[in-house]
C-alpha positions as CSV (number, residue, x, y, z in Angstrom):
1,M,101.2,52.5,85.8
2,S,103.9,51.9,83.1
3,K,104.8,48.6,84.8
4,V,101.2,47.6,84.9
5,R,100.8,48.3,81.2
6,E,104.0,46.3,80.4
7,I,102.7,43.3,82.4
8,L,99.4,43.4,80.4
9,R,101.3,43.7,77.1
10,L,103.7,40.8,77.8
11,K,100.8,38.6,78.8
12,F,98.1,39.3,76.3
13,D,100.2,40.4,73.3
14,V,103.4,38.4,73.7
15,G,102.1,35.5,75.7
16,L,105.0,35.1,78.2
17,S,104.8,33.1,81.4
18,L,104.5,34.6,84.8
19,R,108.2,33.8,85.5
20,D,109.4,35.5,82.3
21,I,107.1,38.5,82.8
22,A,108.4,38.9,86.4
23,A,112.0,38.7,85.2
24,S,111.4,41.2,82.5
25,C,109.6,43.7,84.7
26,N,111.9,43.2,87.7
27,C,109.1,42.3,90.1
28,G,107.8,39.2,91.8
29,K,105.6,36.4,90.3
30,S,103.0,37.2,93.0
31,T,102.9,40.8,91.8
32,V,102.4,39.8,88.2
33,D,99.7,37.3,89.2
34,D,97.9,40.0,91.3
35,V,97.9,42.5,88.5
36,L,96.5,40.0,86.0
37,K,93.8,38.9,88.4
38,R,92.8,42.5,89.0
39,A,92.8,43.2,85.2
40,K,90.5,40.1,84.7
41,N,88.1,41.3,87.4
42,A,88.0,44.7,85.9
43,N,87.5,43.3,82.3
44,I,90.7,44.9,81.0
45,S,92.2,43.5,77.9
46,W,94.9,44.4,75.4
47,P,95.3,46.8,73.8
48,C,94.4,49.2,76.6
49,Y,93.3,52.7,75.7
50,L,92.7,53.9,79.2
51,N,94.8,56.7,80.7
52,D,96.8,56.2,83.8
53,K,94.2,57.6,86.1
54,E,91.4,55.4,84.7
55,L,93.6,52.4,84.7
56,L,94.6,53.0,88.3
57,S,91.0,53.3,89.4
58,L,90.2,49.9,87.8
59,I,93.2,48.0,88.8
60,Y,93.4,49.4,92.3
61,P,89.9,50.6,93.1
62,P,89.5,52.5,96.5
63,S,88.8,50.0,99.3
64,E,85.4,50.2,100.9
65,A,85.5,52.8,103.7
66,R,85.8,51.1,107.1
67,N,83.0,51.7,109.5
68,K,84.2,54.8,111.5
69,A,84.3,54.1,115.2
70,I,81.5,55.9,117.1
71,E,83.0,58.6,119.3
72,P,82.2,58.4,123.0
73,D,79.9,61.0,124.6
74,L,82.6,62.9,126.6
75,D,80.1,65.1,128.4
76,H,78.4,62.0,129.7
77,I,81.7,60.5,130.7
78,F,82.7,63.6,132.6
79,N,79.5,63.6,134.6
80,E,79.7,59.9,135.3
81,M,83.3,60.2,136.5
82,K,81.9,62.4,139.4
83,K,79.9,59.4,140.7
84,K,81.4,57.3,143.5
85,N,83.5,54.3,142.5
86,V,83.1,55.1,138.8
87,T,86.4,54.6,136.7
88,L,87.4,55.2,133.1
89,M,87.9,51.4,132.7
90,L,84.3,50.8,133.7
91,L,83.0,53.5,131.4
92,W,85.1,52.2,128.5
93,E,83.7,48.6,129.1
94,E,80.2,50.0,128.9
95,Y,81.1,51.9,125.8
96,K,82.5,48.8,124.1
97,R,79.5,46.8,125.1
98,D,77.3,49.2,123.2
99,N,79.8,49.8,120.4
100,P,81.9,46.7,119.7
101,D,83.8,48.4,116.9
102,G,84.5,51.4,119.1
103,L,87.8,52.9,120.3
104,M,90.3,50.9,122.2
105,Y,90.9,51.8,125.9
106,T,94.1,53.9,125.2
107,Q,92.3,56.0,122.5
108,F,89.3,56.3,124.8
109,C,91.4,57.7,127.7
110,E,93.2,60.0,125.3
111,R,89.9,61.5,124.1
112,Y,88.9,62.1,127.7
113,R,92.2,63.8,128.6
114,N,92.0,66.1,125.5
115,F,88.4,66.9,126.4
116,K,89.3,68.1,129.9
117,K,92.3,70.0,128.6
118,T,90.3,71.7,125.9
119,N,87.6,72.7,128.3
120,Q,90.1,73.8,131.0
121,I,88.8,71.3,133.5
122,S,91.1,70.5,136.4
123,M,92.8,67.1,136.1
124,H,94.0,67.1,139.7
125,I,90.8,66.9,141.6
126,E,87.9,64.7,140.5
127,H,84.9,65.7,142.8
128,K,82.5,62.9,143.4
129,A,78.8,63.4,143.3
130,G,77.3,64.1,146.7
131,E,80.6,63.8,148.3
132,E,81.5,67.3,149.4
133,M,80.1,70.7,150.4
134,Q,82.6,73.6,150.7
135,V,81.6,76.6,152.8
136,D,82.8,80.1,153.7
137,W,81.8,83.7,154.1
138,A,82.1,86.1,151.2
139,G,84.8,88.7,151.6
140,S,82.4,91.5,150.4
141,T,79.3,92.7,152.3
142,I,76.0,94.3,151.3
143,P,75.1,97.5,153.2
144,Y,71.6,98.2,154.5
145,I,69.7,100.7,156.7
146,E,68.2,99.3,159.8
147,L,64.8,100.6,160.6
148,P,63.6,102.4,162.7
149,S,67.0,103.5,164.1
150,G,68.3,104.5,160.6
151,K,71.7,103.0,161.5
152,E,73.8,101.7,158.5
153,K,74.8,98.1,158.9
154,E,76.5,95.4,156.8
155,A,75.1,92.1,155.8
156,Y,77.5,89.1,155.6
157,I,77.0,86.6,152.9
158,F,77.4,82.8,153.6
159,V,78.4,80.8,150.5
160,S,78.4,77.1,150.0
161,V,78.9,75.0,146.9
162,L,78.7,71.3,145.8
163,P,81.9,71.0,143.8
164,A,80.8,68.1,141.5
165,S,78.1,70.2,139.9
166,S,79.3,73.7,140.9
167,Y,75.9,74.3,142.5
168,P,75.9,77.2,144.9
169,F,73.8,78.5,147.8
170,A,74.0,82.0,149.4
171,Y,72.3,83.7,152.3
172,A,72.7,87.0,154.2
173,Y,73.2,87.4,158.0
174,E,73.7,90.4,160.3
175,D,76.9,88.8,161.7
176,M,79.2,85.8,161.3
177,K,78.7,84.4,164.8
178,L,78.2,80.7,165.6
179,P,74.4,80.6,165.7
180,N,74.2,82.2,162.2
181,W,77.1,79.9,160.9
182,I,75.2,76.8,162.0
183,D,71.8,78.2,160.7
184,A,73.5,78.8,157.3
185,H,74.5,75.1,157.1
186,I,71.0,74.0,158.0
187,R,69.5,76.3,155.3
188,A,72.1,75.0,152.7
189,F,71.2,71.3,153.4
190,E,67.5,72.1,153.1
191,Y,68.1,74.1,149.9
192,Y,69.9,71.2,148.3
193,G,67.3,68.7,149.6
194,G,70.0,66.4,151.0
195,V,73.3,66.2,152.9
196,P,76.8,65.6,151.5
197,R,79.1,63.1,153.1
198,I,81.8,65.7,153.8
199,T,81.6,69.4,154.8
200,I,84.8,71.4,154.3
201,P,84.9,74.7,156.2
202,D,87.7,77.3,156.4
203,N,89.6,77.7,159.7
204,T,87.1,80.3,160.9
205,K,86.7,80.6,164.7
206,T,83.1,79.4,164.5
207,A,84.2,76.2,162.9
208,V,87.7,75.5,164.4
209,K,88.6,76.4,167.9
210,M,92.2,75.4,167.6
211,P,93.7,75.0,164.0
212,D,96.1,72.2,163.6
213,L,97.6,70.5,160.5
214,V,97.0,67.0,161.9
215,D,94.3,67.3,164.5
216,P,92.3,70.5,164.5
217,Q,90.0,71.1,167.5
218,L,86.4,71.7,166.2
219,N,83.7,73.8,167.8
220,K,81.5,71.5,169.8
221,S,78.2,73.0,168.7
222,Y,79.3,72.8,165.0
223,T,80.4,69.1,165.6
224,E,77.0,68.3,167.1
225,M,75.1,69.8,164.2
226,A,77.3,67.8,161.7
227,A,76.6,64.6,163.6
228,H,72.8,65.3,163.6
229,Y,72.9,65.6,159.7
230,G,75.4,62.8,159.3
231,T,78.1,64.8,157.5
232,T,81.8,64.7,158.4
233,L,83.7,67.9,159.1
234,I,87.1,68.1,157.4
235,P,88.5,71.7,157.8
236,A,90.8,72.9,155.0
237,R,94.4,73.0,156.0
238,P,95.7,76.4,157.2
239,K,97.0,78.5,154.3
240,K,96.0,75.8,151.7
241,P,93.2,77.5,149.7
242,K,93.3,74.7,147.1
243,D,91.7,72.4,149.7
244,K,88.5,74.3,149.1
245,A,89.2,75.8,145.7
246,A,85.7,75.3,144.4
247,D,84.3,77.5,147.2
248,E,87.0,80.1,146.8
249,N,86.0,80.3,143.1
250,M,82.3,80.3,144.0
251,V,82.8,83.2,146.5
252,G,84.3,85.1,143.6
253,N,81.4,84.3,141.3
254,I,78.9,85.3,144.0
255,S,80.8,88.5,144.6
256,R,80.7,89.4,140.9
257,R,77.3,88.0,139.9
258,I,75.2,88.8,143.0
259,I,76.9,91.3,145.4
260,A,78.2,93.5,142.6
261,A,74.9,93.3,140.8
262,L,73.1,94.6,143.9
263,R,75.6,97.4,144.6
264,N,73.1,100.2,143.5
265,H,70.1,98.9,145.5
266,Q,69.0,100.4,148.7
267,F,68.0,97.8,151.3
268,F,66.2,98.3,154.7
269,S,66.3,94.8,156.1
270,L,67.9,91.4,155.8
271,I,64.6,90.0,154.5
272,E,64.9,92.4,151.5
273,I,68.5,91.5,150.9
274,N,67.8,87.7,151.0
275,K,64.9,88.1,148.5
276,A,67.3,90.0,146.1
277,V,70.1,87.5,146.7
278,R,67.7,84.6,145.9
279,T,66.6,86.2,142.6
280,E,70.2,86.8,141.5
281,L,71.2,83.3,142.6
282,N,68.4,81.8,140.4
283,K,69.7,83.8,137.4
284,F,73.2,82.5,138.1
285,I,72.4,78.8,138.4
286,N,70.4,78.9,135.2
287,R,73.1,80.7,133.2
288,P,74.5,78.2,130.6
289,F,78.1,76.8,131.0
290,Q,80.6,78.3,128.6
291,K,82.6,75.1,127.9
292,I,80.2,72.3,128.4
293,E,76.5,71.7,127.8
294,G,73.8,72.6,130.4
295,N,73.9,74.9,133.5
296,R,74.5,74.5,137.2
297,L,70.9,73.6,137.9
298,S,70.8,70.8,135.3
299,A,74.2,69.6,136.5
300,F,73.0,69.5,140.1
301,E,69.9,67.5,139.2
302,A,71.9,65.0,137.1
303,I,75.0,64.7,139.3
304,D,74.7,65.7,143.0
305,K,71.0,65.6,143.8
306,P,70.6,61.8,143.3
307,A,73.8,61.1,145.4
308,L,73.0,63.3,148.5
309,K,72.1,61.6,151.8
310,P,68.5,62.3,152.9
311,L,67.7,65.0,155.4
312,P,67.0,63.8,159.0
313,A,63.4,63.6,160.2
314,A,63.8,66.6,162.5
315,R,65.5,69.9,162.0
316,Y,68.6,70.5,164.2
317,E,68.0,72.9,167.1
318,Y,71.0,75.1,167.8
319,A,72.7,74.3,171.1
320,D,75.4,76.3,172.8
321,W,78.1,74.6,174.8
322,K,79.9,76.1,177.8
323,E,82.4,74.6,180.3
324,V,81.9,75.7,184.0
325,K,82.9,74.6,187.5
326,V,80.1,73.5,189.8
327,A,79.9,76.1,192.6
328,F,80.0,75.4,196.3
329,N,76.2,75.9,196.3
330,Y,75.9,73.0,193.8
331,H,74.7,75.3,191.0
332,V,76.1,76.1,187.6
333,E,75.8,79.5,185.9
334,Y,74.7,80.1,182.3
335,E,74.1,83.7,181.1
336,G,73.2,85.0,184.6
337,F,70.9,82.1,185.6
338,Y,71.7,79.3,188.0
339,Y,70.8,75.6,187.7
340,S,71.3,72.9,190.3
341,V,73.2,69.6,190.0
342,H,73.6,66.9,192.7
343,Y,75.6,68.3,195.6
344,T,78.2,65.5,195.3
345,N,79.4,67.2,192.1
346,I,80.7,70.4,193.8
347,G,84.0,71.5,192.4
348,K,83.8,69.4,189.3
349,I,84.1,70.7,185.7
350,A,80.8,70.4,183.9
351,A,79.7,71.1,180.3
352,I,76.4,73.0,179.8
353,R,74.3,72.3,176.6
354,A,71.8,75.1,176.2
355,T,69.0,75.4,173.7
356,N,66.1,77.8,173.6
357,S,64.1,75.4,175.7
358,T,66.4,73.3,177.8
359,I,69.6,73.3,179.9
360,E,71.5,70.0,180.1
361,I,74.5,69.5,182.3
362,F,77.2,66.9,181.6
363,I,80.2,65.6,183.5
364,D,82.5,63.2,181.7
365,N,80.0,63.1,178.8
366,V,77.3,61.8,181.2
367,R,74.2,63.9,181.6
368,I,73.7,64.5,185.3
369,A,70.9,67.1,185.2
370,A,68.4,68.7,182.9
371,H,66.2,71.8,183.5
372,Q,63.7,73.8,181.5
373,R,65.6,77.0,180.5
374,N,64.8,79.9,182.8
375,F,64.3,83.5,181.5
376,N,62.7,85.0,184.7
377,T,65.1,87.7,185.8
378,Y,63.2,87.9,189.2
379,K,63.9,84.3,190.0
380,R,67.4,83.4,188.6
381,Y,67.8,80.1,190.5
382,T,66.4,76.8,189.4
383,T,66.8,74.1,192.0
384,L,65.6,70.5,192.2
385,P,65.0,69.2,195.7
386,E,66.7,65.9,195.0
387,H,70.0,67.7,194.3
388,M,70.1,69.2,197.8
389,P,71.9,67.7,200.8
390,E,70.3,67.5,204.2
391,S,70.0,70.9,205.9
392,H,71.4,72.4,202.7
393,K,74.9,71.6,203.9
394,A,77.5,71.8,201.2
395,V,81.0,70.3,201.4
396,T,82.4,73.6,202.4
397,G,80.3,73.6,205.6
398,W,78.6,76.9,204.7
399,N,74.9,77.1,205.6
400,S,72.3,79.7,206.7
401,A,73.2,79.6,210.3
402,R,76.9,80.3,209.6
403,Y,76.1,83.3,207.4
404,L,73.8,84.7,210.1
405,A,76.5,84.2,212.7
406,W,79.0,86.1,210.6
407,A,76.5,88.9,210.0
408,E,75.8,89.2,213.7
409,K,79.5,90.0,214.4
410,I,79.2,93.0,212.0
411,G,75.9,94.3,213.5
412,P,72.2,93.9,213.8
413,Q,71.5,95.7,210.5
414,T,73.8,93.4,208.6
415,K,72.3,90.3,210.2
416,Q,68.8,91.5,209.2
417,L,70.0,92.1,205.7
418,I,71.4,88.6,205.4
419,A,68.3,87.1,206.9
420,S,66.1,89.0,204.4
421,I,68.3,87.6,201.5
422,L,68.2,84.0,202.8
423,E,64.4,84.3,203.0
424,S,64.0,85.8,199.5
425,R,64.3,82.4,197.6
426,E,62.5,79.1,197.7
427,Y,65.6,77.4,199.0
428,P,68.2,79.3,201.1
429,V,71.0,77.7,199.2
430,Q,70.0,79.7,196.2
431,T,71.2,82.8,198.0
432,Y,74.5,81.5,199.2
433,R,76.4,83.1,196.4
434,A,75.0,86.5,197.2
435,C,75.7,86.1,200.9
436,M,79.3,85.0,200.2
437,G,79.7,88.1,197.9
438,I,78.5,90.4,200.6
439,M,80.8,88.8,203.2
440,R,83.8,89.2,201.0
441,L,83.0,92.7,200.0
442,S,82.4,93.8,203.6
443,S,85.8,92.7,204.6
444,Q,87.2,95.7,202.8
445,Y,85.2,98.3,204.8
446,P,84.7,99.2,208.5
447,S,81.8,97.6,210.3
448,E,80.2,101.0,210.7
449,T,80.1,101.6,207.0
450,V,78.7,98.1,206.4
451,E,76.0,98.6,209.0
452,A,75.1,101.9,207.4
453,A,74.9,100.3,203.9
454,S,72.8,97.4,205.3
455,R,70.4,99.9,207.0
456,E,69.9,101.8,203.7
457,A,69.4,98.6,201.7
458,L,66.7,97.5,204.2
459,E,65.0,100.8,204.1
460,K,64.9,100.8,200.3
461,R,64.0,97.1,200.2
462,T,66.9,96.3,197.8
463,C,68.1,93.2,199.5
464,S,70.6,91.9,197.0
465,Y,74.3,91.7,196.5
466,K,74.2,94.0,193.5
467,Y,72.4,96.9,195.2
468,F,74.2,96.4,198.5
469,S,77.6,96.8,196.7
470,I,76.4,100.1,195.1
471,I,75.1,101.5,198.3
472,L,78.3,100.5,200.2
473,R,80.5,102.2,197.7
474,Q,78.4,105.4,197.8
475,I,78.5,105.6,201.6
476,S,82.2,104.9,201.6
477,S,82.8,107.6,199.0
478,K,80.7,110.2,201.1
479,E,82.7,109.3,204.2
480,A,86.0,109.8,202.5
481,S,84.8,113.2,201.1
482,S,83.6,114.5,204.5
483,E,86.9,113.5,206.0
484,G,88.8,115.6,203.5
485,E,86.6,118.7,204.2
486,K,87.0,118.6,208.1
487,V,89.0,121.6,209.6
488,V,91.7,120.5,211.9
489,P,92.7,123.2,214.6
490,N,96.4,124.1,214.9
491,S,97.8,126.1,217.8
492,N,101.0,126.9,215.9
493,L,99.4,129.3,213.5
494,R,100.8,132.9,213.7
495,G,98.3,135.8,214.1
496,A,98.3,139.3,212.6
497,K,100.6,140.7,215.4
498,S,103.4,138.6,214.0
499,Y,103.6,140.8,210.9
500,A,104.8,144.5,210.6
501,G,101.9,146.9,211.2
502,G,99.6,144.0,211.9
503,G,98.8,145.3,215.4
504,L,98.3,149.1,214.6
505,N,94.9,150.6,214.3
506,A,94.0,152.2,211.0
């Protein structure tokens, strides 16, 4: 301020030129001119009785505060980044459109990185809305007493989560077998009201038949369910928990917030457990986030729910798949029941698809037969006439006449038994497996024993392979026992006279 005062004095009191004042004050002509203009604008003259602070405020008044850039809504940006194909560049362009004087792109990105770092949000995986559902079983179980047996059992908790919004689902089952595993997925889709594009399971046996880093072999029923709902199955890599870190974390939350919260409750059914689980789950999803605004429910409704694919028109019906070989009697077996296929398929490998209502049979992915599922234990064969060859002759050449001819060689009782079995079904071919079983079993026993067993089976009217095999073993066992008890005479035995005093009278 001393130099400013000197410039004012030399101009107004002495009357020097700008050049002379600049030379005297050792500064530039432009500086002298600027000070004099500022003094004129502030109506400052000489002599000046202002102190340095007052003079400074008049000569160099504070510049008008620049309009502060409007800060971006980082919560909104975080949620928008979860949506498919959304980038920071796009969000910055929208921000600048609404705020022309806003932050530049570099500052915008820096604000977002600091936001995620401050709120401990992972920067490695950006989960897109409606993109993924991660699934697993919780490690902890919930005990309950099964009525009326009073037996203590364990309920296993299925857990799924939509990572973009951290929105969970949980449901209790009596076991972790395939039907419950698939039912849990169906319930999860219905709970969310839509289907994610990708489902990420662990390498559990119900999901992956053969784990592999490159090409895991998936369970066929599980794959069919996924195809019905239009979701893609991508199992987590073996020993890579970060592939489904969101669900691993959610399993921990469910264990702490739900399973642990119910530890002192006594349950008597899975229905009671699932009611309690649903209550605790509602509390959990409505609990506010600690680091960001909202809760899991509000995040789900804003992020994941609008992006999920719609549910299909019909609910998936669980189907079990089983590989079998078509038997010589052109039937395939599923859970103790037999279903026909065309006799030209004898010996081929077939795939059975079984639901609660139907049995479908495929060869080389082509459906060759379909039957209504049979539950009648008194009539285990289901045979369509169009599947049968003329005279019921199979490729092997076995037929009713040949079985009767074999039985006749054993004896009349065996022939009558085989005849009774052949007549016990609508089509004789349905009994060929039983006849073949009896023939093979009988080869291990004498004809007399087989005849005796056949006679007893006819008398008891139990003309089936199962009961014949029981009777045959029983008769064989009795014969072996009686053979062991028979006394065999021996002329070489010594009598009492051979011993000292043995022949003397008392």
